[in-house]
C-alpha positions as CSV (number, residue, x, y, z in Angstrom):
1,M,37.9,115.5,118.0
2,I,37.3,118.9,120.1
3,Q,41.0,120.4,120.2
4,N,39.9,123.3,122.9
5,Y,36.6,125.6,123.1
6,P,38.0,128.4,125.7
7,P,35.3,131.1,126.3
8,H,36.1,134.4,125.1
9,N,33.7,136.6,126.4
10,D,30.0,137.4,127.0
11,R,29.2,138.1,123.1
12,I,32.0,135.5,121.5
13,M,32.7,132.0,122.1
14,F,34.6,129.5,119.9
15,I,35.3,125.7,119.3
16,K,38.2,124.5,117.5
17,L,37.9,120.6,116.3
18,R,40.4,118.7,114.6
19,T,39.4,116.7,111.8
20,D,41.4,114.5,109.4
21,E,42.7,116.9,106.8
22,N,41.8,120.5,108.2
23,D,40.8,121.9,111.4
24,L,37.5,123.1,111.8
25,L,37.2,126.8,114.3
26,I,33.8,127.6,114.6
27,I,32.7,131.0,115.9
28,K,29.4,132.2,117.6
29,T,28.8,135.7,118.1
30,Y,26.2,138.0,119.5
31,M,26.8,141.5,118.1
32,S,25.3,144.5,120.2
33,T,22.0,145.6,119.3
34,S,21.0,149.1,117.7
35,G,20.7,150.3,121.4
36,Y,24.4,150.6,121.5
37,K,27.1,153.4,120.4
38,D,29.0,152.6,117.1
39,E,32.2,152.6,119.2
40,E,30.9,149.4,121.1
41,V,29.9,147.8,118.0
42,Q,33.5,148.3,116.8
43,E,35.1,146.9,120.1
44,V,33.0,143.6,119.4
45,Y,34.7,143.5,115.9
46,E,37.8,143.8,117.4
47,Q,37.8,141.4,120.1
48,L,36.3,139.1,116.7
49,E,39.2,139.8,115.3
50,E,41.4,138.9,118.3
51,V,39.9,135.4,118.0
52,M,40.5,134.9,114.4
53,E,44.2,135.0,115.1
54,N,43.7,131.8,115.8
55,V,43.0,130.7,112.3
56,R,45.6,129.0,110.3
57,K,45.4,129.5,106.3
58,N,44.6,126.0,105.8
59,D,41.7,125.9,108.5
60,N,38.2,125.6,107.5
61,L,36.3,128.6,109.4
62,I,32.3,129.3,110.1
63,I,31.2,131.9,111.7
64,L,27.7,132.3,112.8
65,G,25.7,134.4,114.8
66,D,23.1,137.2,115.7
67,W,24.9,140.2,114.0
68,N,22.0,142.9,114.1
69,A,22.7,144.1,110.9
70,V,20.7,143.9,107.4
71,V,22.9,143.1,104.2
72,V,21.8,143.6,100.7
73,K,18.9,141.9,99.0
74,G,20.3,140.0,96.2
75,Q,23.5,138.7,94.6
76,E,26.7,140.3,95.5
77,G,29.1,138.7,93.6
78,D,29.9,135.7,95.8
79,A,29.9,136.8,99.1
80,V,26.2,137.6,99.2
81,G,23.7,134.9,97.7
82,K,20.4,136.3,96.0
83,Y,18.4,135.2,99.2
84,G,19.1,138.3,101.4
85,L,16.6,139.9,102.4
86,G,15.9,144.0,103.1
87,V,18.0,147.0,102.7
88,I,21.7,147.5,103.6
89,S,21.9,149.1,106.9
90,N,24.6,150.9,108.5
91,R,25.6,147.9,110.6
92,G,24.9,145.6,107.5
93,Q,27.7,148.0,105.8
94,R,30.2,147.1,108.7
95,L,29.4,143.0,108.3
96,T,30.3,143.3,104.7
97,D,33.1,145.7,105.5
98,F,34.2,142.7,107.8
99,R,33.0,139.7,105.3
100,N,35.3,141.2,102.4
101,E,38.5,141.6,104.3
102,R,38.0,138.1,105.4
103,E,36.8,136.7,102.1
104,L,34.0,135.0,103.6
105,T,30.6,134.0,102.1
106,I,27.2,134.6,104.0
107,T,25.9,131.3,103.2
108,N,22.2,131.5,104.3
109,T,22.0,133.9,101.7
110,I,22.3,131.3,99.2
111,F,19.9,129.0,99.4
112,N,16.1,129.3,99.1
113,N,15.5,128.0,102.7
114,N,12.4,128.7,103.9
115,R,11.0,131.4,102.0
116,E,7.3,131.8,103.9
117,S,9.7,133.1,107.0
118,P,12.8,133.9,106.2
119,Y,13.0,136.4,109.0
120,T,15.1,136.0,111.7
121,W,13.7,138.9,114.1
122,V,10.4,140.7,114.1
123,K,10.1,144.4,115.8
124,P,8.0,143.8,118.9
125,D,4.8,145.5,117.3
126,G,5.2,143.5,114.3
127,T,5.5,146.4,111.9
128,A,9.0,145.2,110.7
129,R,10.9,141.9,109.9
130,Y,14.3,141.5,109.4
131,Q,16.8,138.8,108.6
132,I,19.9,140.0,110.9
133,D,21.4,136.2,111.8
134,Y,24.0,134.9,109.6
135,I,26.2,132.0,108.4
136,M,29.8,132.8,107.4
137,A,32.5,130.6,106.1
138,K,35.7,130.9,104.4
139,K,35.2,131.1,100.4
140,N,37.2,128.1,100.2
141,I,35.7,125.8,102.9
142,K,37.2,122.3,102.5
143,Y,35.1,119.8,104.0
144,K,34.5,115.6,103.4
145,Y,31.0,114.7,104.0
146,N,32.2,111.7,106.1
147,Q,33.8,114.3,108.5
148,V,30.8,116.7,108.7
149,Q,29.0,113.5,110.0
150,R,31.7,113.1,112.8
151,T,31.9,116.8,113.7
152,R,27.8,116.5,114.1
153,E,28.3,113.6,116.5
154,L,30.8,115.6,118.5
155,I,28.4,118.5,118.8
């Protein structure tokens, strides 16, 4: 059952789903592009922190979105899987710091999905490709298959 879905702003939205055991909070973000100053990126992270104040210890949390950041290629403990792409950028380091503070795992770097086209953004002139969209989850996320099925039906 959808508990609430208050809009936060034009860069962040979230939905809270009531489940049998632990609620599921899904946050979607669209981070500022490289044309924005670091201060503006920091402001979005601060707004994201405000939203995350709604996350209780036992809640399951998934954060997904266009982070406009590149994380390290190769495995980094249990936080980044071995299928990340590229050389870490400044924005990637900020995302990594955020991930570490919140004990999150970048889940789409764990699985070998679509290796022929793993990139989520290509420069308009086609000279470079990047993976800048990520799905993160609490490292200790708990769910049951039937809860996931019901959640899919609600969305």
